[in-house]
LOFIMAR-60064 format. One record per residue (C-alpha): residue number from 1; residue in three letters; x negated, z, y negated. Coordinates in steps of 0.1 Angstrom, whole numbers, always signed. Layout:
! LOFIMAR-60064
+-----+-----+-------+-------+-------+
!   n ! res !  east !    up ! north !
+-----+-----+-------+-------+-------+
! NUM ! ALA !     X !     Z !     Y !
...
+-----+-----+-------+-------+-------+
END
This chain:
! LOFIMAR-60064
+-----+-----+-------+-------+-------+
!   n ! res !  east !    up ! north !
+-----+-----+-------+-------+-------+
!   1 ! MET !  -854 ! -1101 ! +2171 !
!   2 ! THR !  -830 ! -1072 ! +2176 !
!   3 ! ARG !  -795 ! -1075 ! +2164 !
!   4 ! PRO !  -778 ! -1046 ! +2145 !
!   5 ! GLN !  -741 ! -1041 ! +2147 !
!   6 ! PRO !  -730 ! -1067 ! +2120 !
!   7 ! ALA !  -700 ! -1047 ! +2107 !
!   8 ! ILE !  -725 ! -1021 ! +2092 !
!   9 ! PHE !  -732 ! -1047 ! +2065 !
!  10 ! ILE !  -699 ! -1065 ! +2061 !
!  11 ! ASP !  -688 ! -1055 ! +2026 !
!  12 ! GLY !  -656 ! -1056 ! +2006 !
!  13 ! SER !  -631 ! -1041 ! +2030 !
!  14 ! ALA !  -601 ! -1025 ! +2013 !
!  15 ! HIS !  -591 ! -1004 ! +2043 !
!  16 ! HIS !  -610 !  -981 ! +2066 !
!  17 ! HIS !  -601 !  -961 ! +2097 !
!  18 ! TYR !  -623 !  -933 ! +2111 !
!  19 ! LEU !  -620 !  -920 ! +2147 !
!  20 ! GLU !  -642 !  -892 ! +2160 !
!  21 ! TYR !  -641 !  -882 ! +2197 !
!  22 ! ASN !  -654 !  -853 ! +2219 !
!  23 ! VAL !  -664 !  -860 ! +2255 !
!  24 ! GLY !  -663 !  -831 ! +2279 !
!  25 ! THR !  -692 !  -822 ! +2302 !
!  26 ! GLY !  -670 !  -830 ! +2332 !
!  27 ! ALA !  -659 !  -864 ! +2319 !
!  28 ! ASP !  -657 !  -894 ! +2343 !
!  29 ! MET !  -687 !  -912 ! +2329 !
!  30 ! ALA !  -681 !  -944 ! +2349 !
!  31 ! ALA !  -646 !  -946 ! +2336 !
!  32 ! LEU !  -657 !  -938 ! +2301 !
!  33 ! LYS !  -683 !  -965 ! +2302 !
!  34 ! ARG !  -658 !  -990 ! +2313 !
!  35 ! ALA !  -635 !  -980 ! +2285 !
!  36 ! ILE !  -663 !  -983 ! +2260 !
!  37 ! VAL !  -672 ! -1018 ! +2273 !
!  38 ! LYS !  -636 ! -1028 ! +2265 !
!  39 ! THR !  -639 ! -1012 ! +2231 !
!  40 ! LEU !  -672 ! -1029 ! +2224 !
!  41 ! SER !  -656 ! -1063 ! +2228 !
!  42 ! ALA !  -644 ! -1060 ! +2192 !
!  43 ! ALA !  -679 ! -1050 ! +2180 !
!  44 ! GLU !  -696 ! -1083 ! +2189 !
!  45 ! THR !  -709 ! -1105 ! +2162 !
!  46 ! VAL !  -680 ! -1112 ! +2139 !
!  47 ! PRO !  -676 ! -1134 ! +2108 !
!  48 ! ALA !  -671 ! -1117 ! +2074 !
!  49 ! ASP !  -636 ! -1132 ! +2072 !
!  50 ! SER !  -624 ! -1117 ! +2105 !
!  51 ! GLY !  -594 ! -1094 ! +2104 !
!  52 ! VAL !  -611 ! -1061 ! +2115 !
!  53 ! ASN !  -647 ! -1051 ! +2117 !
!  54 ! MET !  -659 ! -1022 ! +2139 !
!  55 ! VAL !  -690 ! -1000 ! +2142 !
!  56 ! VAL !  -695 !  -978 ! +2173 !
!  57 ! ALA !  -718 !  -948 ! +2172 !
!  58 ! PHE !  -727 !  -920 ! +2195 !
!  59 ! GLY !  -737 !  -883 ! +2191 !
!  60 ! PRO !  -770 !  -871 ! +2205 !
!  61 ! ALA !  -757 !  -854 ! +2236 !
!  62 ! LEU !  -735 !  -883 ! +2248 !
!  63 ! TRP !  -761 !  -909 ! +2240 !
!  64 ! ALA !  -786 !  -890 ! +2262 !
!  65 ! ARG !  -761 !  -892 ! +2290 !
!  66 ! LEU !  -754 !  -929 ! +2285 !
!  67 ! ASP !  -791 !  -938 ! +2281 !
!  68 ! PRO !  -811 !  -911 ! +2299 !
!  69 ! GLY !  -843 !  -932 ! +2298 !
!  70 ! GLY !  -842 !  -936 ! +2260 !
!  71 ! ASP !  -868 !  -919 ! +2238 !
!  72 ! LEU !  -852 !  -913 ! +2205 !
!  73 ! LYS !  -875 !  -886 ! +2191 !
!  74 ! GLY !  -858 !  -863 ! +2167 !
!  75 ! PHE !  -823 !  -875 ! +2174 !
!  76 ! SER !  -806 !  -841 ! +2174 !
!  77 ! PRO !  -771 !  -827 ! +2165 !
!  78 ! PHE !  -762 !  -820 ! +2129 !
!  79 ! GLN !  -772 !  -784 ! +2119 !
!  80 ! ARG !  -752 !  -762 ! +2095 !
!  81 ! ILE !  -768 !  -758 ! +2061 !
!  82 ! SER !  -761 !  -725 ! +2043 !
!  83 ! GLY !  -765 !  -733 ! +2006 !
!  84 ! VAL !  -763 !  -715 ! +1972 !
!  85 ! ASP !  -732 !  -699 ! +1959 !
!  86 ! GLY !  -716 !  -696 ! +1993 !
!  87 ! ARG !  -714 !  -734 ! +1997 !
!  88 ! GLU !  -723 !  -748 ! +2031 !
!  89 ! ALA !  -725 !  -781 ! +2050 !
!  90 ! PRO !  -708 !  -772 ! +2083 !
!  91 ! ALA !  -717 !  -787 ! +2116 !
!  92 ! THR !  -689 !  -803 ! +2136 !
!  93 ! GLN !  -710 !  -825 ! +2159 !
!  94 ! ARG !  -689 !  -849 ! +2180 !
!  95 ! ASP !  -697 !  -876 ! +2206 !
!  96 ! ILE !  -681 !  -909 ! +2196 !
!  97 ! LEU !  -676 !  -924 ! +2162 !
!  98 ! ILE !  -655 !  -955 ! +2157 !
!  99 ! TRP !  -654 !  -970 ! +2121 !
! 100 ! LEU !  -630 !  -998 ! +2116 !
! 101 ! HIS !  -626 ! -1016 ! +2083 !
! 102 ! GLY !  -608 ! -1047 ! +2071 !
! 103 ! ALA !  -588 ! -1064 ! +2044 !
! 104 ! ARG !  -554 ! -1053 ! +2056 !
! 105 ! LEU !  -540 ! -1018 ! +2064 !
! 106 ! ASP !  -518 ! -1031 ! +2093 !
! 107 ! GLU !  -546 ! -1049 ! +2111 !
! 108 ! THR !  -570 ! -1021 ! +2107 !
! 109 ! PHE !  -544 !  -996 ! +2120 !
! 110 ! ASP !  -537 ! -1019 ! +2150 !
! 111 ! GLY !  -574 ! -1018 ! +2158 !
! 112 ! ALA !  -574 !  -980 ! +2157 !
! 113 ! LEU !  -544 !  -979 ! +2180 !
! 114 ! THR !  -562 ! -1002 ! +2204 !
! 115 ! VAL !  -593 !  -980 ! +2205 !
! 116 ! GLN !  -572 !  -949 ! +2211 !
! 117 ! ARG !  -554 !  -965 ! +2240 !
! 118 ! ARG !  -587 !  -974 ! +2256 !
! 119 ! LEU !  -603 !  -940 ! +2252 !
! 120 ! ALA !  -572 !  -918 ! +2258 !
! 121 ! GLY !  -576 !  -895 ! +2287 !
! 122 ! LEU !  -614 !  -900 ! +2287 !
! 123 ! ALA !  -623 !  -886 ! +2253 !
! 124 ! GLU !  -605 !  -862 ! +2230 !
! 125 ! LEU !  -595 !  -875 ! +2196 !
! 126 ! ALA !  -609 !  -848 ! +2173 !
! 127 ! PHE !  -606 !  -866 ! +2139 !
! 128 ! ASP !  -584 !  -894 ! +2128 !
! 129 ! GLU !  -583 !  -905 ! +2091 !
! 130 ! ARG !  -578 !  -936 ! +2069 !
! 131 ! GLY !  -599 !  -945 ! +2039 !
! 132 ! PHE !  -593 !  -969 ! +2011 !
! 133 ! THR !  -609 !  -987 ! +1982 !
! 134 ! TYR !  -600 !  -969 ! +1949 !
! 135 ! HIS !  -597 !  -991 ! +1919 !
! 136 ! ASP !  -631 ! -1009 ! +1914 !
! 137 ! SER !  -649 !  -991 ! +1942 !
! 138 ! ARG !  -647 !  -957 ! +1926 !
! 139 ! ASP !  -646 !  -922 ! +1940 !
! 140 ! LEU !  -615 !  -902 ! +1933 !
! 141 ! THR !  -635 !  -884 ! +1905 !
! 142 ! GLY !  -633 !  -917 ! +1887 !
! 143 ! PHE !  -670 !  -926 ! +1890 !
! 144 ! VAL !  -682 !  -958 ! +1907 !
! 145 ! ASP !  -695 !  -948 ! +1942 !
! 146 ! GLY !  -727 !  -961 ! +1956 !
! 147 ! SER !  -740 !  -978 ! +1924 !
! 148 ! ALA !  -776 !  -976 ! +1936 !
! 149 ! ASN !  -769 !  -988 ! +1971 !
! 150 ! PRO !  -797 ! -1011 ! +1983 !
! 151 ! LYS !  -787 ! -1048 ! +1987 !
! 152 ! ASP !  -794 ! -1075 ! +2012 !
! 153 ! GLU !  -828 ! -1071 ! +2029 !
! 154 ! ALA !  -833 ! -1038 ! +2012 !
! 155 ! ALA !  -801 ! -1025 ! +2028 !
! 156 ! ARG !  -813 ! -1035 ! +2062 !
! 157 ! GLU !  -847 ! -1018 ! +2056 !
! 158 ! ALA !  -830 !  -986 ! +2045 !
! 159 ! ALA !  -805 !  -986 ! +2073 !
! 160 ! LEU !  -822 !  -998 ! +2105 !
! 161 ! ILE !  -848 !  -983 ! +2128 !
! 162 ! PRO !  -879 ! -1005 ! +2123 !
! 163 ! ASP !  -899 ! -1025 ! +2148 !
! 164 ! GLY !  -921 ! -1006 ! +2171 !
! 165 ! GLN !  -899 !  -975 ! +2173 !
! 166 ! PRO !  -874 !  -965 ! +2200 !
! 167 ! GLY !  -839 !  -977 ! +2191 !
! 168 ! VAL !  -852 ! -1006 ! +2170 !
! 169 ! GLY !  -824 ! -1024 ! +2153 !
! 170 ! GLY !  -800 !  -995 ! +2156 !
! 171 ! ALA !  -792 !  -971 ! +2127 !
! 172 ! PHE !  -789 !  -933 ! +2124 !
! 173 ! VAL !  -756 !  -923 ! +2108 !
! 174 ! LEU !  -744 !  -893 ! +2089 !
! 175 ! THR !  -707 !  -886 ! +2084 !
! 176 ! GLN !  -692 !  -858 ! +2064 !
! 177 ! ARG !  -657 !  -852 ! +2051 !
! 178 ! TRP !  -657 !  -838 ! +2016 !
! 179 ! VAL !  -626 !  -822 ! +2000 !
! 180 ! HIS !  -625 !  -827 ! +1962 !
! 181 ! ASP !  -612 !  -802 ! +1937 !
! 182 ! LEU !  -601 !  -828 ! +1912 !
! 183 ! ASP !  -582 !  -802 ! +1891 !
! 184 ! ALA !  -614 !  -783 ! +1884 !
! 185 ! PHE !  -634 !  -815 ! +1878 !
! 186 ! SER !  -608 !  -829 ! +1854 !
! 187 ! VAL !  -611 !  -798 ! +1832 !
! 188 ! LEU !  -646 !  -809 ! +1822 !
! 189 ! SER !  -651 !  -833 ! +1793 !
! 190 ! GLU !  -661 !  -868 ! +1802 !
! 191 ! THR !  -696 !  -861 ! +1789 !
! 192 ! GLU !  -699 !  -830 ! +1811 !
! 193 ! GLN !  -686 !  -849 ! +1841 !
! 194 ! GLU !  -713 !  -875 ! +1835 !
! 195 ! ARG !  -739 !  -847 ! +1835 !
! 196 ! VAL !  -726 !  -836 ! +1869 !
! 197 ! ILE !  -729 !  -870 ! +1884 !
! 198 ! GLY !  -759 !  -884 ! +1864 !
! 199 ! ARG !  -742 !  -916 ! +1854 !
! 200 ! THR !  -718 !  -928 ! +1827 !
! 201 ! LYS !  -682 !  -929 ! +1838 !
! 202 ! PRO !  -670 !  -962 ! +1825 !
! 203 ! ASP !  -699 !  -985 ! +1835 !
! 204 ! SER !  -720 !  -964 ! +1859 !
! 205 ! VAL !  -752 !  -965 ! +1839 !
! 206 ! GLU !  -778 !  -940 ! +1850 !
! 207 ! LEU !  -786 !  -913 ! +1825 !
! 208 ! GLU !  -822 !  -913 ! +1812 !
! 209 ! GLY !  -848 !  -888 ! +1799 !
! 210 ! ASP !  -834 !  -855 ! +1786 !
! 211 ! ALA !  -799 !  -867 ! +1791 !
! 212 ! MET !  -803 !  -865 ! +1829 !
! 213 ! PRO !  -799 !  -829 ! +1841 !
! 214 ! PRO !  -821 !  -818 ! +1869 !
! 215 ! ASP !  -791 !  -806 ! +1889 !
! 216 ! SER !  -771 !  -838 ! +1886 !
! 217 ! HIS !  -760 !  -856 ! +1918 !
! 218 ! VAL !  -783 !  -885 ! +1910 !
! 219 ! SER !  -813 !  -862 ! +1904 !
! 220 ! ARG !  -808 !  -843 ! +1937 !
! 221 ! THR !  -802 !  -874 ! +1959 !
! 222 ! ASP !  -826 !  -900 ! +1944 !
! 223 ! VAL !  -857 !  -888 ! +1962 !
! 224 ! LYS !  -892 !  -901 ! +1967 !
! 225 ! GLU !  -919 !  -889 ! +1991 !
! 226 ! ASP !  -955 !  -900 ! +1984 !
! 227 ! GLY !  -941 !  -926 ! +1961 !
! 228 ! VAL !  -917 !  -941 ! +1986 !
! 229 ! ALA !  -880 !  -940 ! +1978 !
! 230 ! LEU !  -860 !  -924 ! +2006 !
! 231 ! LYS !  -831 !  -948 ! +2004 !
! 232 ! ILE !  -800 !  -947 ! +2026 !
! 233 ! TYR !  -772 !  -973 ! +2029 !
! 234 ! ARG !  -739 !  -958 ! +2019 !
! 235 ! ARG !  -705 !  -970 ! +2032 !
! 236 ! SER !  -683 !  -941 ! +2021 !
! 237 ! ALA !  -647 !  -943 ! +2011 !
! 238 ! PRO !  -620 !  -921 ! +1995 !
! 239 ! TYR !  -593 !  -907 ! +2018 !
! 240 ! GLY !  -563 !  -884 ! +2016 !
! 241 ! LEU !  -529 !  -877 ! +2002 !
! 242 ! ALA !  -516 !  -860 ! +1971 !
! 243 ! GLY !  -522 !  -825 ! +1985 !
! 244 ! GLU !  -557 !  -829 ! +2000 !
! 245 ! HIS !  -581 !  -857 ! +1993 !
! 246 ! GLY !  -618 !  -865 ! +1989 !
! 247 ! LEU !  -646 !  -886 ! +2003 !
! 248 ! TYR !  -654 !  -896 ! +2038 !
! 249 ! PHE !  -692 !  -898 ! +2034 !
! 250 ! LEU !  -706 !  -925 ! +2058 !
! 251 ! ALA !  -743 !  -935 ! +2055 !
! 252 ! PHE !  -769 !  -953 ! +2076 !
! 253 ! SER !  -806 !  -946 ! +2077 !
! 254 ! CYS !  -838 !  -957 ! +2095 !
! 255 ! ASP !  -845 !  -921 ! +2102 !
! 256 ! LEU !  -827 !  -887 ! +2101 !
! 257 ! HIS !  -854 !  -872 ! +2078 !
! 258 ! ARG !  -839 !  -890 ! +2048 !
! 259 ! PHE !  -805 !  -873 ! +2053 !
! 260 ! ASP !  -821 !  -839 ! +2059 !
! 261 ! VAL !  -841 !  -841 ! +2026 !
! 262 ! GLN !  -811 !  -852 ! +2005 !
! 263 ! LEU !  -788 !  -825 ! +2020 !
! 264 ! LYS !  -813 !  -797 ! +2015 !
! 265 ! ARG !  -818 !  -808 ! +1979 !
! 266 ! MET !  -780 !  -809 ! +1974 !
! 267 ! PHE !  -774 !  -774 ! +1988 !
! 268 ! GLY !  -803 !  -757 ! +1971 !
! 269 ! VAL !  -825 !  -750 ! +2001 !
! 270 ! ALA !  -853 !  -774 ! +1993 !
! 271 ! GLY !  -874 !  -747 ! +1977 !
! 272 ! ASP !  -875 !  -759 ! +1942 !
! 273 ! GLY !  -848 !  -736 ! +1928 !
! 274 ! GLN !  -823 !  -764 ! +1921 !
! 275 ! HIS !  -791 !  -776 ! +1937 !
! 276 ! ASP !  -765 !  -804 ! +1932 !
! 277 ! ARG !  -739 !  -793 ! +1907 !
! 278 ! LEU !  -714 !  -816 ! +1924 !
! 279 ! ILE !  -710 !  -792 ! +1953 !
! 280 ! ALA !  -691 !  -769 ! +1929 !
! 281 ! PHE !  -663 !  -795 ! +1928 !
! 282 ! SER !  -663 !  -808 ! +1963 !
! 283 ! GLN !  -666 !  -790 ! +1996 !
! 284 ! ALA !  -680 !  -804 ! +2028 !
! 285 ! VAL !  -658 !  -796 ! +2058 !
! 286 ! SER !  -675 !  -816 ! +2086 !
! 287 ! GLY !  -708 !  -830 ! +2095 !
! 288 ! SER !  -722 !  -851 ! +2124 !
! 289 ! TYR !  -753 !  -872 ! +2132 !
! 290 ! TRP !  -749 !  -904 ! +2152 !
! 291 ! LEU !  -767 !  -934 ! +2165 !
! 292 ! ALA !  -752 !  -968 ! +2159 !
! 293 ! PRO !  -772 !  -987 ! +2186 !
! 294 ! SER !  -782 ! -1023 ! +2182 !
! 295 ! LEU !  -762 ! -1049 ! +2200 !
! 296 ! ASP !  -792 ! -1054 ! +2223 !
! 297 ! ASP !  -791 ! -1017 ! +2233 !
! 298 ! LEU !  -754 ! -1017 ! +2237 !
! 299 ! GLU !  -756 ! -1046 ! +2261 !
! 300 ! ARG !  -785 ! -1030 ! +2280 !
! 301 ! VAL !  -768 !  -996 ! +2284 !
! 302 ! PHE !  -733 ! -1010 ! +2293 !
! 303 ! ALA !  -744 ! -1042 ! +2311 !
! 304 ! ALA !  -738 ! -1028 ! +2346 !
! 305 ! ASP !  -702 ! -1017 ! +2338 !
+-----+-----+-------+-------+-------+
END
């Protein structure tokens, strides 16, 4: 049985740190692999009560260099989506993603410093941001985030590449940084905010029947194909300061198609004449696809180094 990176599923962390790196075409790959091996030492199987948990993921171009014999069909860079009303999902594809999360800010930050020391000079730090739990796991809009997230075995089924496919036990990853316009959102009545999201604000109950608008966030992202729900496993967290703030969207999926479908439906390019009303109040400013390899694939690719 393949072993996924366990920190994907360790829940309840109050603090998060996200590091995204670029790797140049002329990078010393042998030195980079040695640095990654040192970084991976913290990504081994860890108990839920450990101080810091870490997930390591790679962009398509770098993973192809690290594992040239791999056969991950369809693993390609994130592509820009030009949506309705001038809204877009920009592509800022990078090469290495490190997601650290834990119970304490200081321990999580120490972990980020350690990663940066190991990769400095070999990879360029392109994005460096902290995330946090907001009240009872709410987005900064005040709505509970990830209410419909699959649980337990359903989470693994949604997140992990299944048996019989290349990369089995790994997970495809989508990251996007969204900047919220909370002033504009707060002008809406609570009832109208609920129509934007598709859930009640106090207790996160999904709207039903005629009360659920076709352009709500729930309506546009809760998708089925041939009767099969295209579930993803979300691990997003709020980020930011008083001046700029929003959501670092982080999600895992057994295939990239699920992300593509949801994004096209959100940005109004799915061909059904609808889009997600939420994009009027939050702007995507980054977008990357990644592979979080299984522990087995990490050991195979980096064993010689």
